[in-house]
N, C-alpha and C positions, 0 to 999 in steps of 0.2 A: 320686729325686723325679720325679713325672710331668712330661713335657714338654708344654707347652701350645701351642695353635695360635698364640698371640701370639709365643712364642719362635721358632716356625718362620717366621712372618711377618717378624720382626726380622732373622733370619739371612738370609732371602731378599730383604730390602729391598722387600717388597710389603705390601699390606694383608691383613688377616685374611680379608676376603671373597675375595680372589684365591686365598689358600691353600685356603680351603674349596672353591672351585670346582675347583681343580686336583686336590685329593685325592679329590673325589667325582666327577671326570670330567664336570663340567658345562661347557657352552659358555661362551665369553667370555674364554678365556685363550689366549694365544699358545702353540702346542704346545711350543716350545723352553723357554718360561718354565715351563709346567706340568711338563715333564720335570725341570727344575732344582729346582723346589719339591719334587717327589716324592723326588728324590735327597737333598735336604737333610733332609726329614722322616725318611727312613730312617736317615740318618747320625746324627741326633739321638735316634733311638729313639722318635719320636712314635707314640702309639697313639690312634686316633680315639675321641672321646667318644660312646659308643653311645647314650646318652640324648639327646644333642643331635641325632645323626643320625636317631634315631627320630622326634623332634619335627619335623625338617625333612621327612622323608618323608611325614609325616601332613599336610603343608601347614598347619602351625599357624596359625590365623587370629586374630590380634590386631592392633589398630591403635594406634599411638602418635600422639598429637596433640602438636603443637609450636606455641607462640605466643611470638613474640619482639617486643619493643618496639624494633625495629631499623631501621625505615625512616628514611633520611637520616642514619644514624650509621655512618660507615665502620669504627668499631671492631668492629662486629658481623660484618664480612666474614669474619674468622677464626673467630668463634663459629659462623657458619653453615657454614663449611667443615667444622668439627668435627662439627656436627650431621649434615650430609649424609653424611660419611664413615661415621659410626656407623649411620645409617639404612640405608645401602647394605649394611653387614654384617648388620644385623638382617633385611634383606629376604631373605637366603639361608635364614633359618629361617621364612620365611612371614609375618613381621611386616610389616604395611603401615604407611603413615604419611600424615598430613595436616599440612601446615605452613602457618601463617598468620603474616604480618608486619604490624605496625601502626606508625604514627608517633606519637611523643609518649607521654604518660603519663596518658591518659584512662581512669579506672577503669571508667566506663560502657561505653566501647568495648571494653575488655578483657573485661568480663563478657559482652558480646554475642558476642564471638569464642569464649569458653568454651562458652556455650550452643549456639553453632553446631556446635562439635566434639562436644558431648554428643549433639546430634541425629543426628550421623553415627556414633554408637555407638563412640567411642574407648574403649580399654581402659586407658589411662594418659595422663598429661599432663606434658610438659616445658615450663616457662614462665619468662619473666622477668616477675615480678609487679610491679604497682603496689602500694605499701604502704598499702592502705586497708582499713578494717574490712569493707566489702562484698566485696572480693576475698578477704579472709581467710575470711569466712563461706562463700563459694563453694568455696574450696579444701577447707574442712572438710567441706562437703557431698559433695564428690568422694571424699574419704578415707572418709567414713562409708558411701558406696555402693560401697566396694572398688574405686575407681578411683584408683590411686596417683599421687602428684604429686611431681615432682622440679623444684626451682627451680634456675636457673643464672644466673650473673653477679650477680644480686641476690636477696636472700631476702625473706621476709615474716614479720612478727612475729605472735605470738598464735595460731599454728596449727601443729600437728604434721603433718609430711609425710614421705615416704620419704627424701628427701635434699636437701641443698643443695650445689652445686658452684660455687665461686668463691673469690675471695681474701678475706682478713680486712680489711675496709675501714677499720676504725678504725686498724689497724696501717699500712695503706697511706697513710692520712692523716698518721699520725705520721711516716712516712718522708718525706713531702713537707714537713712542718713542719721536720724536722731538716735537710733539704736546703736549704730556704730560709734557715734559720739559719746553716748553714755558709757558704753563698754570701755572706751579708751581712758576714761577717768582723767582726762586732761593731759595724758602722756602722748608723746610723739608716736604716731602710727603711720604705717605705709600700707595702702590698700590697693587691691586689684578688683575691678568690677567686671563680671562676666555676664554677657547677655547672649540671647540667641541670634537676633538680627535686628539691625536698625530699620529694616524694611517692615517690621511689625510695630505698628503705632504704639501698642501697649508697652513694649519693651523700650522703645525710644523715649516715651514719656516717663517710664519708671527710672531710667538712667538719668534723665533730666532732673527728676525730683531728688535723687540721691546726691548728685553733684551740686545742685542748688543749695541743699541743706548743709552739706559739708563746707562749702565755700562761705556761706553766710554765718554759720554758727560754730564751726569746729576747725579753726585754722591750724590746729595741731595735727590734723589728718591730711596726708598727701595721697592723692590718687596716682599711683605709679603706672597703671595700665588699664585700658578698657579693651576687652577681647570679645569677639563675636564667634560663637561656636556652632551656630545653626541648630541648636538644641540636639546636638549629636554627641553621644558619650565618648566615642573614639576620638573625635576631633577635640573634645574637651580635655581628654586625658593627655593627648599630645601637646596641646597648648599650655596646660598647667604645668606639665613636666618641664617644658622649655622655659616657662616663666620663672619657676622656682630656681633654675640655674642662672637665669639672666638677672633676677632681682633678689639677691640674698638678703636685702634689708626688709623684704616683705613680711608683714605681721598679720595681715587679715585678707581673706578672700571672701567676697560677696557674690554668690551665684544668684543672679537676678533673672534666671530662666532655667531651662532644663540643662542636661549634661552634668548633673551633680554627681552621679555615680562614677563617671569617668574621671571627673576632677578630683574627687576624694581618693580614688585609686592612685592617682599620681601623687597626691599629698602623702598617702601611706607609704609609697615606695621611695619617696625622696629622703635623702639623708641631709636635711637642712639644719639639724642640730637645734631645733627650736619647735615649740608647739604653735602652730598657726591657728588663729581664731577663724572659724568658718560660720558665715551667716548665709541662709538660703531663703528661697521663697517656696511656699506651698508645702503640703504635708503628704508627699508620696511615701511609698513603703521604704524607699532607701533613705529618705530624710528622717522618717520616724525612727528607723533602726539606728541612725547615727546621732540623733538627738538623745536617745536612750543611753547610748554608749559614751556620750560627752564629746564626740568628734564635732558635731554641729552645736553651736551655742544657742541659736534661736532661728526660727523660721517665721515668715510673714505670710498669712493665709488670706484667701479671697472667695470662699464659698463656690467651688467649681460645680458641684451638683446643681445648685440653684441657678447658675448661669445657663447650664444646658436645659434644665427643665423649663425655666421661665421663657427662654428664647423660643422654644417650640410652642409652649402654651400661648404666648402672645400672638404668634403667627396663626396658630390654629383658631383662636377666638376671632381673629380678624377675618379669616376665610369663612368661618361658620356664620358669624353674626355681623361682620363689618365693624366690629368694636375695636377702636384704637386704644392703646394704653393711655392713662392719664398723663404720664410723662414719657417722652421719647428716649430718655436716658434713665435706666434702672440700675442704680449702683449697689453692688454687693458689699457685705461687711468686710472690713480689713481688721485682722487681729494678729497678735504675736503669740506663737506657741513655743514653749520650752519643754524639757523633759518632765517638768513638774505639773504641766496642765494638759498632757496628751489625753 
């Protein structure tokens, strides 16, 4: 079986971009590291991909556009790291990039950013889309114009595109519902569910999964409120503060999106006379800190780095070689983290 550059990179514990630079004697690699990589490649029997080398030598000029609804949402830090890592590797094949980050879930703003990237002649687009018909129509226009689109972290309905990379959000919601049910131990519980926006397909599906599981399997749990905070900490703070006054019977809050820091601040400041159980999604710094201290009971994770990296890699391979992924939906792993398995 042919040894790949990925296998060399894993054996050398470096990025594929570093391997590419070392094997092609390009600058930017410590000489000792380069020597070690070349030795490992020889030992593994690596043979260079001549087609890829030819493309690189021709300074293949394509541009990947990236739009992320990430501003103010710490979850996206790892997604962005994955995006940047893959963009660096694609850069060694002459693929350029333009990255745009926006705050919130404004479809009109997203469409404006897409048009801006089209004006700069992008060859393909990686995007976290708002689930609106206008955005779906725009993505269809791109696909019709042979500008492939990969969605990451959240998908969009009613339009075909090259690929989606992210978790199965209905399943991730079911996981949270079951977790809340097991934590209740059969006792009566009153839960508030907090999402960013129902305009985000991922969050709408996650909410659906939670409610479906609670209704089907845990009749002892009542959903007292569903709140949309636009992934904004200040808005989350104000909403949770008001919620705790309005719903004194509340026993559990599930943050199914961002805004965790603001929400926890409101809980800390409240004088509700009881300890609220808090369940979150993802492993941001604020969630990690509150897991360790016991404020957050558990969090449900979804491999954000892999979402960003694979999204760009899939698009880059398609632009370079015309290679489509074997599956148009690439699901990332869902797992539960507590303070004991951080």
